[in-house]
Wavefront OBJ file of the C-alpha trace (Angstrom):
o trace
v 74.916 72.573 160.558
v 71.961 70.219 160.505
v 72.246 67.115 158.356
v 69.685 67.123 155.542
v 70.444 63.829 153.812
v 67.793 61.142 153.353
v 69.390 58.857 155.952
v 70.535 61.540 158.377
v 67.862 64.240 158.638
v 66.187 64.253 162.045
v 62.447 64.269 162.643
v 62.662 67.449 164.707
v 64.660 69.175 161.965
v 61.919 68.343 159.441
v 59.363 69.792 161.856
v 61.364 72.999 162.335
v 62.054 73.598 158.620
v 60.306 76.257 156.615
v 58.319 74.996 153.617
v 60.922 76.432 151.222
v 63.678 74.446 152.931
v 61.672 71.205 152.753
v 60.916 71.979 149.095
v 64.658 72.219 148.401
v 65.392 68.710 149.699
v 66.339 66.209 146.951
v 63.832 63.595 148.188
v 60.094 63.519 148.724
v 58.727 64.606 152.096
v 55.182 63.834 153.210
v 54.108 64.868 156.695
v 50.783 63.858 158.142
v 48.791 64.035 161.362
v 47.814 61.068 163.542
v 44.603 60.766 161.480
v 46.895 60.530 158.361
v 45.623 63.823 156.863
v 48.496 65.241 154.813
v 49.938 68.474 156.228
v 53.270 68.646 154.360
v 53.872 67.690 150.716
v 57.158 69.068 149.441
v 57.913 70.265 145.916
v 60.202 67.310 145.167
v 57.442 64.820 145.945
v 54.907 66.862 143.984
v 57.207 66.842 140.947
v 58.047 63.139 141.208
v 54.481 61.971 141.873
v 52.800 64.408 139.511
v 50.339 65.363 142.246
v 49.581 68.998 143.035
v 50.043 69.691 146.759
v 46.747 71.614 146.734
v 44.914 68.367 145.920
v 46.825 66.337 148.527
v 46.986 68.521 151.664
v 44.139 67.663 154.029
v 43.505 64.291 152.379
v 44.095 60.969 154.222
v 47.517 59.839 152.998
v 47.178 56.044 153.090
v 43.500 55.933 152.064
v 43.446 58.449 149.217
v 46.966 59.549 148.204
v 49.266 56.544 148.559
v 47.026 53.501 148.716
v 49.988 51.360 147.630
v 51.533 52.087 151.065
v 48.400 51.168 153.007
v 49.775 47.852 154.249
v 51.725 46.196 157.060
v 55.083 47.397 155.690
v 54.289 51.103 155.869
v 50.947 52.340 157.250
v 50.653 49.665 159.927
v 54.125 50.461 161.273
v 52.947 53.953 162.249
v 50.143 52.304 164.260
v 52.358 49.651 165.855
v 55.498 51.707 166.535
v 54.928 55.128 168.126
v 58.687 55.807 167.963
v 59.871 54.959 164.488
v 62.919 55.630 162.338
v 63.208 52.957 159.682
v 64.382 52.724 156.087
v 62.341 50.347 153.939
v 63.168 49.281 150.365
v 59.864 49.571 148.504
v 58.207 49.513 145.079
v 55.643 52.227 144.342
v 52.885 50.992 142.042
v 50.033 53.497 142.207
v 49.397 55.639 139.105
v 52.798 54.733 137.648
v 54.944 51.935 136.398
v 56.513 50.043 139.330
v 59.262 52.274 140.727
v 61.914 51.111 143.193
v 62.385 53.575 146.037
v 63.595 53.741 149.598
v 61.152 54.975 152.211
v 62.143 56.415 155.551
v 59.410 56.233 158.161
v 59.692 58.764 160.988
v 57.530 59.169 164.078
v 57.969 60.018 167.756
v 55.500 60.015 170.619
v 56.283 63.654 171.446
v 56.003 64.946 167.838
v 52.439 65.258 166.508
v 53.365 64.939 162.831
v 54.663 61.748 161.207
v 56.730 61.599 158.027
v 57.374 59.390 155.048
v 60.480 60.355 153.079
v 60.754 58.966 149.541
v 64.093 58.562 147.809
v 63.853 57.686 144.116
l 1 2 3 4 5 6 7 8 9 10 11 12 13 14 15 16 17 18 19 20 21 22 23 24 25 26 27 28 29 30 31 32 33 34 35 36 37 38 39 40 41 42 43 44 45 46 47 48 49 50 51 52 53 54 55 56 57 58 59 60 61 62 63 64 65 66 67 68 69 70 71 72 73 74 75 76 77 78 79 80 81 82 83 84 85 86 87 88 89 90 91 92 93 94 95 96 97 98 99 100 101 102 103 104 105 106 107 108 109 110 111 112 113 114 115 116 117 118 119 120
């Protein structure tokens, strides 16, 4: 069986999952293209962020959805590291009181979609 924990889920497993399976994960999942346009926004993240996936999909993630991650700690790492699997302690500040989270940044040169996982 495939591991589906925050620290153990594999990038390729996220890619292969059906939307309903990603929605069932206990942490937020945001998948985006190289141009950062959001392609995946799971139900957990929608519930935790209060953002409707219909208003997020197709929108540039770091410029319009999660501006608080548009910095050297998160967004820049996707530019600098084509192969990436890192867990980053972080504080979300946009549209909410500061919230401590862990982010997992996932990218691979042979996978077109990149992911940010958010564990609250």
